[in-house]
PDB file of N, CA, C and O in Angstrom:
ATOM      1  N   MET A   1      16.316 -99.570  54.078  1.00  0.00           N
ATOM      2  CA  MET A   1      15.308 -99.685  54.256  1.00  0.00           C
ATOM      3  C   MET A   1      15.417-101.435  54.962  1.00  0.00           C
ATOM      4  O   MET A   1      16.174-102.314  54.550  1.00  0.00           O
ATOM      5  N   ALA A   2      14.331-101.564  56.207  1.00  0.00           N
ATOM      6  CA  ALA A   2      14.031-102.669  56.816  1.00  0.00           C
ATOM      7  C   ALA A   2      14.217-104.268  56.717  1.00  0.00           C
ATOM      8  O   ALA A   2      13.214-104.937  56.966  1.00  0.00           O
ATOM      9  N   VAL A   3      15.031-104.729  56.485  1.00  0.00           N
ATOM     10  CA  VAL A   3      14.174-106.521  55.885  1.00  0.00           C
ATOM     11  C   VAL A   3      14.680-106.966  56.745  1.00  0.00           C
ATOM     12  O   VAL A   3      15.684-106.677  57.396  1.00  0.00           O
ATOM     13  N   PRO A   4      13.435-108.282  56.796  1.00  0.00           N
ATOM     14  CA  PRO A   4      13.992-108.888  58.207  1.00  0.00           C
ATOM     15  C   PRO A   4      15.311-110.354  57.925  1.00  0.00           C
ATOM     16  O   PRO A   4      15.779-111.065  57.037  1.00  0.00           O
ATOM     17  N   LYS A   5      15.386-110.107  59.278  1.00  0.00           N
ATOM     18  CA  LYS A   5      16.826-110.904  58.928  1.00  0.00           C
ATOM     19  C   LYS A   5      16.709-112.549  59.060  1.00  0.00           C
ATOM     20  O   LYS A   5      17.722-113.154  58.707  1.00  0.00           O
ATOM     21  N   GLY A   6      15.691-113.280  59.487  1.00  0.00           N
ATOM     22  CA  GLY A   6      15.721-114.636  58.871  1.00  0.00           C
ATOM     23  C   GLY A   6      13.416-115.411  58.707  1.00  0.00           C
ATOM     24  O   GLY A   6      12.504-114.913  59.366  1.00  0.00           O
ATOM     25  N   LYS A   7      13.247-116.542  57.726  1.00  0.00           N
ATOM     26  CA  LYS A   7      11.761-116.805  58.465  1.00  0.00           C
ATOM     27  C   LYS A   7      11.871-116.587  59.460  1.00  0.00           C
ATOM     28  O   LYS A   7      12.943-116.629  60.064  1.00  0.00           O
ATOM     29  N   VAL A   8      10.564-116.224  60.031  1.00  0.00           N
ATOM     30  CA  VAL A   8       9.768-116.777  61.203  1.00  0.00           C
ATOM     31  C   VAL A   8       9.202-117.748  60.990  1.00  0.00           C
ATOM     32  O   VAL A   8       8.706-117.994  59.891  1.00  0.00           O
ATOM     33  N   SER A   9       9.148-118.505  61.971  1.00  0.00           N
ATOM     34  CA  SER A   9       8.316-119.885  62.006  1.00  0.00           C
ATOM     35  C   SER A   9       6.887-119.491  62.185  1.00  0.00           C
ATOM     36  O   SER A   9       6.510-118.438  62.698  1.00  0.00           O
ATOM     37  N   LYS A  10       5.805-120.851  61.508  1.00  0.00           N
ATOM     38  CA  LYS A  10       4.690-120.489  61.755  1.00  0.00           C
ATOM     39  C   LYS A  10       4.005-120.485  63.017  1.00  0.00           C
ATOM     40  O   LYS A  10       2.926-120.027  63.393  1.00  0.00           O
ATOM     41  N   ALA A  11       5.462-121.486  63.874  1.00  0.00           N
ATOM     42  CA  ALA A  11       4.407-121.768  65.628  1.00  0.00           C
ATOM     43  C   ALA A  11       5.071-120.053  66.784  1.00  0.00           C
ATOM     44  O   ALA A  11       4.542-119.700  67.838  1.00  0.00           O
ATOM     45  N   ARG A  12       6.601-119.169  65.922  1.00  0.00           N
ATOM     46  CA  ARG A  12       6.781-118.191  66.881  1.00  0.00           C
ATOM     47  C   ARG A  12       5.773-117.037  66.454  1.00  0.00           C
ATOM     48  O   ARG A  12       5.358-116.233  67.289  1.00  0.00           O
ATOM     49  N   ARG A  13       5.411-116.993  65.156  1.00  0.00           N
ATOM     50  CA  ARG A  13       4.279-116.362  64.652  1.00  0.00           C
ATOM     51  C   ARG A  13       3.378-115.884  65.110  1.00  0.00           C
ATOM     52  O   ARG A  13       3.156-114.685  65.279  1.00  0.00           O
ATOM     53  N   ASP A  14       2.248-117.484  65.570  1.00  0.00           N
ATOM     54  CA  ASP A  14       1.339-117.405  65.867  1.00  0.00           C
ATOM     55  C   ASP A  14       1.030-117.060  67.376  1.00  0.00           C
ATOM     56  O   ASP A  14       0.089-116.462  67.899  1.00  0.00           O
ATOM     57  N   LYS A  15       2.284-117.716  67.936  1.00  0.00           N
ATOM     58  CA  LYS A  15       2.332-117.529  69.612  1.00  0.00           C
ATOM     59  C   LYS A  15       2.358-115.696  69.846  1.00  0.00           C
ATOM     60  O   LYS A  15       2.181-115.281  70.991  1.00  0.00           O
ATOM     61  N   ARG A  16       2.520-114.974  69.024  1.00  0.00           N
ATOM     62  CA  ARG A  16       2.991-113.703  68.868  1.00  0.00           C
ATOM     63  C   ARG A  16       1.340-112.908  68.925  1.00  0.00           C
ATOM     64  O   ARG A  16       1.179-111.887  69.593  1.00  0.00           O
ATOM     65  N   ARG A  17       0.359-113.457  68.240  1.00  0.00           N
ATOM     66  CA  ARG A  17      -0.876-113.226  67.364  1.00  0.00           C
ATOM     67  C   ARG A  17      -1.564-113.709  68.500  1.00  0.00           C
ATOM     68  O   ARG A  17      -1.873-112.574  68.863  1.00  0.00           O
ATOM     69  N   SER A  18      -1.999-114.329  69.251  1.00  0.00           N
ATOM     70  CA  SER A  18      -2.765-115.431  69.651  1.00  0.00           C
ATOM     71  C   SER A  18      -3.352-114.124  71.047  1.00  0.00           C
ATOM     72  O   SER A  18      -4.549-114.000  71.304  1.00  0.00           O
ATOM     73  N   SER A  19      -2.359-113.369  71.706  1.00  0.00           N
ATOM     74  CA  SER A  19      -2.882-113.291  72.351  1.00  0.00           C
ATOM     75  C   SER A  19      -3.540-111.738  72.663  1.00  0.00           C
ATOM     76  O   SER A  19      -3.603-111.164  73.749  1.00  0.00           O
ATOM     77  N   HIS A  20      -4.164-111.104  70.860  1.00  0.00           N
ATOM     78  CA  HIS A  20      -4.540-110.051  70.415  1.00  0.00           C
ATOM     79  C   HIS A  20      -6.113-110.467  70.548  1.00  0.00           C
ATOM     80  O   HIS A  20      -6.970-109.806  71.136  1.00  0.00           O
ATOM     81  N   TRP A  21      -6.317-111.799  69.823  1.00  0.00           N
ATOM     82  CA  TRP A  21      -8.006-112.249  69.498  1.00  0.00           C
ATOM     83  C   TRP A  21      -7.992-112.758  70.147  1.00  0.00           C
ATOM     84  O   TRP A  21      -7.207-113.646  69.815  1.00  0.00           O
ATOM     85  N   LYS A  22      -8.568-113.088  71.702  1.00  0.00           N
ATOM     86  CA  LYS A  22      -9.027-113.151  73.366  1.00  0.00           C
ATOM     87  C   LYS A  22      -9.740-112.693  73.296  1.00  0.00           C
ATOM     88  O   LYS A  22      -9.721-111.467  73.179  1.00  0.00           O
ATOM     89  N   LEU A  23     -11.149-113.626  73.332  1.00  0.00           N
ATOM     90  CA  LEU A  23     -12.865-112.543  74.350  1.00  0.00           C
ATOM     91  C   LEU A  23     -12.538-112.650  75.920  1.00  0.00           C
ATOM     92  O   LEU A  23     -11.928-113.516  76.547  1.00  0.00           O
ATOM     93  N   THR A  24     -13.264-111.267  76.397  1.00  0.00           N
ATOM     94  CA  THR A  24     -13.282-111.607  77.760  1.00  0.00           C
ATOM     95  C   THR A  24     -14.740-111.760  77.966  1.00  0.00           C
ATOM     96  O   THR A  24     -15.478-111.419  77.042  1.00  0.00           O
ATOM     97  N   ALA A  25     -15.302-112.276  79.169  1.00  0.00           N
ATOM     98  CA  ALA A  25     -16.460-112.429  79.512  1.00  0.00           C
ATOM     99  C   ALA A  25     -16.485-110.972  79.530  1.00  0.00           C
ATOM    100  O   ALA A  25     -15.648-110.072  79.451  1.00  0.00           O
ATOM    101  N   PRO A  26     -17.954-111.082  79.685  1.00  0.00           N
ATOM    102  CA  PRO A  26     -18.495-109.224  80.117  1.00  0.00           C
ATOM    103  C   PRO A  26     -18.586-109.272  81.387  1.00  0.00           C
ATOM    104  O   PRO A  26     -18.706-110.433  81.778  1.00  0.00           O
ATOM    105  N   GLY A  27     -18.580-108.353  82.367  1.00  0.00           N
ATOM    106  CA  GLY A  27     -18.744-108.398  83.602  1.00  0.00           C
ATOM    107  C   GLY A  27     -20.461-107.735  83.811  1.00  0.00           C
ATOM    108  O   GLY A  27     -21.099-106.785  83.358  1.00  0.00           O
ATOM    109  N   ILE A  28     -20.705-108.853  84.752  1.00  0.00           N
ATOM    110  CA  ILE A  28     -22.406-108.899  85.369  1.00  0.00           C
ATOM    111  C   ILE A  28     -22.375-108.711  86.556  1.00  0.00           C
ATOM    112  O   ILE A  28     -21.832-109.226  87.534  1.00  0.00           O
ATOM    113  N   VAL A  29     -23.317-107.550  86.263  1.00  0.00           N
ATOM    114  CA  VAL A  29     -23.903-107.775  88.431  1.00  0.00           C
ATOM    115  C   VAL A  29     -25.575-107.695  88.680  1.00  0.00           C
ATOM    116  O   VAL A  29     -26.302-107.285  87.775  1.00  0.00           O
ATOM    117  N   LYS A  30     -25.900-107.952  89.463  1.00  0.00           N
ATOM    118  CA  LYS A  30     -27.638-107.855  89.740  1.00  0.00           C
ATOM    119  C   LYS A  30     -28.067-106.859  89.684  1.00  0.00           C
ATOM    120  O   LYS A  30     -27.430-105.944  90.207  1.00  0.00           O
ATOM    121  N   CYS A  31     -29.477-106.543  88.958  1.00  0.00           N
ATOM    122  CA  CYS A  31     -30.020-105.824  89.127  1.00  0.00           C
ATOM    123  C   CYS A  31     -30.412-105.424  90.818  1.00  0.00           C
ATOM    124  O   CYS A  31     -31.002-106.215  91.554  1.00  0.00           O
ATOM    125  N   PRO A  32     -30.038-104.293  91.170  1.00  0.00           N
ATOM    126  CA  PRO A  32     -30.182-104.062  92.381  1.00  0.00           C
ATOM    127  C   PRO A  32     -31.932-103.758  92.928  1.00  0.00           C
ATOM    128  O   PRO A  32     -32.164-103.981  94.117  1.00  0.00           O
ATOM    129  N   LYS A  33     -32.781-103.393  92.272  1.00  0.00           N
ATOM    130  CA  LYS A  33     -34.521-103.734  92.083  1.00  0.00           C
ATOM    131  C   LYS A  33     -34.935-104.771  92.046  1.00  0.00           C
ATOM    132  O   LYS A  33     -35.617-105.117  93.011  1.00  0.00           O
ATOM    133  N   CYS A  34     -34.768-105.525  91.179  1.00  0.00           N
ATOM    134  CA  CYS A  34     -35.360-107.233  90.858  1.00  0.00           C
ATOM    135  C   CYS A  34     -34.389-107.746  90.804  1.00  0.00           C
ATOM    136  O   CYS A  34     -34.190-107.928  89.603  1.00  0.00           O
ATOM    137  N   GLY A  35     -33.394-108.223  91.488  1.00  0.00           N
ATOM    138  CA  GLY A  35     -32.296-109.430  91.179  1.00  0.00           C
ATOM    139  C   GLY A  35     -31.263-110.124  89.936  1.00  0.00           C
ATOM    140  O   GLY A  35     -30.255-110.806  90.121  1.00  0.00           O
ATOM    141  N   GLU A  36     -31.831-109.734  88.723  1.00  0.00           N
ATOM    142  CA  GLU A  36     -31.811-110.239  87.914  1.00  0.00           C
ATOM    143  C   GLU A  36     -30.440-109.699  87.544  1.00  0.00           C
ATOM    144  O   GLU A  36     -30.054-108.568  87.841  1.00  0.00           O
ATOM    145  N   TYR A  37     -29.426-111.002  86.574  1.00  0.00           N
ATOM    146  CA  TYR A  37     -28.094-110.442  86.238  1.00  0.00           C
ATOM    147  C   TYR A  37     -28.373-110.057  84.719  1.00  0.00           C
ATOM    148  O   TYR A  37     -28.814-110.540  83.676  1.00  0.00           O
ATOM    149  N   LYS A  38     -27.752-108.695  85.333  1.00  0.00           N
ATOM    150  CA  LYS A  38     -27.301-107.930  84.147  1.00  0.00           C
ATOM    151  C   LYS A  38     -26.113-107.076  83.365  1.00  0.00           C
ATOM    152  O   LYS A  38     -25.113-106.950  84.072  1.00  0.00           O
ATOM    153  N   LEU A  39     -26.020-106.516  82.171  1.00  0.00           N
ATOM    154  CA  LEU A  39     -24.675-105.941  81.863  1.00  0.00           C
ATOM    155  C   LEU A  39     -25.217-104.545  82.637  1.00  0.00           C
ATOM    156  O   LEU A  39     -26.337-104.069  82.827  1.00  0.00           O
ATOM    157  N   PRO A  40     -23.519-104.038  83.068  1.00  0.00           N
ATOM    158  CA  PRO A  40     -23.505-102.638  83.588  1.00  0.00           C
ATOM    159  C   PRO A  40     -23.796-101.451  83.046  1.00  0.00           C
ATOM    160  O   PRO A  40     -22.976-100.953  82.276  1.00  0.00           O
ATOM    161  N   HIS A  41     -24.362-101.137  83.184  1.00  0.00           N
ATOM    162  CA  HIS A  41     -24.611 -99.508  82.427  1.00  0.00           C
ATOM    163  C   HIS A  41     -25.727 -99.617  81.504  1.00  0.00           C
ATOM    164  O   HIS A  41     -25.711 -98.752  80.628  1.00  0.00           O
ATOM    165  N   ARG A  42     -26.854-100.579  81.449  1.00  0.00           N
ATOM    166  CA  ARG A  42     -27.916-101.099  80.848  1.00  0.00           C
ATOM    167  C   ARG A  42     -29.069-101.291  81.806  1.00  0.00           C
ATOM    168  O   ARG A  42     -29.193-101.624  82.984  1.00  0.00           O
ATOM    169  N   VAL A  43     -29.959-100.897  80.682  1.00  0.00           N
ATOM    170  CA  VAL A  43     -31.350-100.789  81.440  1.00  0.00           C
ATOM    171  C   VAL A  43     -31.718-102.066  81.357  1.00  0.00           C
ATOM    172  O   VAL A  43     -31.528-102.673  80.303  1.00  0.00           O
ATOM    173  N   CYS A  44     -32.418-102.801  82.659  1.00  0.00           N
ATOM    174  CA  CYS A  44     -32.788-104.569  83.200  1.00  0.00           C
ATOM    175  C   CYS A  44     -33.916-104.515  82.620  1.00  0.00           C
ATOM    176  O   CYS A  44     -34.950-103.847  82.588  1.00  0.00           O
ATOM    177  N   LYS A  45     -33.152-105.914  81.914  1.00  0.00           N
ATOM    178  CA  LYS A  45     -34.298-106.193  81.185  1.00  0.00           C
ATOM    179  C   LYS A  45     -35.468-107.309  81.508  1.00  0.00           C
ATOM    180  O   LYS A  45     -36.191-108.003  80.794  1.00  0.00           O
ATOM    181  N   ALA A  46     -35.317-107.157  82.821  1.00  0.00           N
ATOM    182  CA  ALA A  46     -36.624-108.117  83.962  1.00  0.00           C
ATOM    183  C   ALA A  46     -37.577-106.912  84.027  1.00  0.00           C
ATOM    184  O   ALA A  46     -38.686-106.786  83.508  1.00  0.00           O
ATOM    185  N   CYS A  47     -36.821-105.994  84.849  1.00  0.00           N
ATOM    186  CA  CYS A  47     -37.544-105.051  85.477  1.00  0.00           C
ATOM    187  C   CYS A  47     -38.070-103.329  84.741  1.00  0.00           C
ATOM    188  O   CYS A  47     -39.104-102.684  84.916  1.00  0.00           O
ATOM    189  N   GLY A  48     -36.448-102.941  83.639  1.00  0.00           N
ATOM    190  CA  GLY A  48     -37.051-101.982  83.189  1.00  0.00           C
ATOM    191  C   GLY A  48     -36.385-100.399  83.836  1.00  0.00           C
ATOM    192  O   GLY A  48     -36.480 -99.274  83.345  1.00  0.00           O
ATOM    193  N   THR A  49     -35.605-100.916  85.293  1.00  0.00           N
ATOM    194  CA  THR A  49     -35.263 -99.974  85.260  1.00  0.00           C
ATOM    195  C   THR A  49     -33.884 -99.465  85.416  1.00  0.00           C
ATOM    196  O   THR A  49     -33.096-100.138  86.080  1.00  0.00           O
ATOM    197  N   TYR A  50     -33.480 -98.288  84.849  1.00  0.00           N
ATOM    198  CA  TYR A  50     -31.908 -97.778  85.136  1.00  0.00           C
ATOM    199  C   TYR A  50     -31.547 -96.486  86.478  1.00  0.00           C
ATOM    200  O   TYR A  50     -32.162 -95.490  86.858  1.00  0.00           O
ATOM    201  N   ASN A  51     -30.679 -96.918  86.752  1.00  0.00           N
ATOM    202  CA  ASN A  51     -30.084 -95.898  88.054  1.00  0.00           C
ATOM    203  C   ASN A  51     -31.181 -95.466  88.778  1.00  0.00           C
ATOM    204  O   ASN A  51     -31.397 -94.274  89.001  1.00  0.00           O
ATOM    205  N   GLY A  52     -32.206 -96.789  89.330  1.00  0.00           N
ATOM    206  CA  GLY A  52     -32.981 -96.699  89.989  1.00  0.00           C
ATOM    207  C   GLY A  52     -33.715 -95.648  89.487  1.00  0.00           C
ATOM    208  O   GLY A  52     -33.830 -94.635  90.177  1.00  0.00           O
ATOM    209  N   ARG A  53     -34.486 -95.753  87.863  1.00  0.00           N
ATOM    210  CA  ARG A  53     -35.727 -94.632  87.416  1.00  0.00           C
ATOM    211  C   ARG A  53     -36.140 -96.204  86.409  1.00  0.00           C
ATOM    212  O   ARG A  53     -35.379 -96.986  85.840  1.00  0.00           O
ATOM    213  N   GLU A  54     -37.870 -96.190  86.540  1.00  0.00           N
ATOM    214  CA  GLU A  54     -38.083 -96.659  85.562  1.00  0.00           C
ATOM    215  C   GLU A  54     -38.111 -96.234  83.993  1.00  0.00           C
ATOM    216  O   GLU A  54     -38.904 -95.421  83.518  1.00  0.00           O
ATOM    217  N   VAL A  55     -37.235 -96.838  83.369  1.00  0.00           N
ATOM    218  CA  VAL A  55     -37.074 -95.872  81.927  1.00  0.00           C
ATOM    219  C   VAL A  55     -38.224 -96.427  80.874  1.00  0.00           C
ATOM    220  O   VAL A  55     -39.058 -95.752  80.271  1.00  0.00           O
ATOM    221  N   SER A  56     -38.007 -97.937  80.831  1.00  0.00           N
ATOM    222  CA  SER A  56     -38.802 -98.223  80.196  1.00  0.00           C
ATOM    223  C   SER A  56     -40.069 -99.670  80.309  1.00  0.00           C
ATOM    224  O   SER A  56     -39.549-100.566  80.974  1.00  0.00           O
ATOM    225  N   PHE A  57     -41.457-100.050  79.858  1.00  0.00           N
ATOM    226  CA  PHE A  57     -41.653-101.121  80.539  1.00  0.00           C
ATOM    227  C   PHE A  57     -41.994-102.129  79.639  1.00  0.00           C
ATOM    228  O   PHE A  57     -42.378-102.063  78.472  1.00  0.00           O
ATOM    229  N   VAL A  58     -41.791-103.063  80.374  1.00  0.00           N
ATOM    230  CA  VAL A  58     -41.192-104.461  79.659  1.00  0.00           C
ATOM    231  C   VAL A  58     -42.472-104.996  80.325  1.00  0.00           C
ATOM    232  O   VAL A  58     -42.850-104.628  81.437  1.00  0.00           O
ATOM    233  N   GLY A  59     -43.202-106.032  79.436  1.00  0.00           N
ATOM    234  CA  GLY A  59     -44.169-106.781  79.935  1.00  0.00           C
ATOM    235  C   GLY A  59     -44.850-107.658  79.642  1.00  0.00           C
ATOM    236  O   GLY A  59     -45.676-108.092  80.445  1.00  0.00           O
TER     237      GLY A  59
END
């Protein structure tokens, strides 16, 4: 059975865990129709278009 060789210090343990929980900034693109910033592959909240077509009416 595997047994740890010795105590892992808090600094060493936290250094190993630190890289998994970092948040990444979402990629933001400009809407080709109105120029507002939006998330990719989403309907534009300003003009209601997606992939060159009007999908929903935003009033």
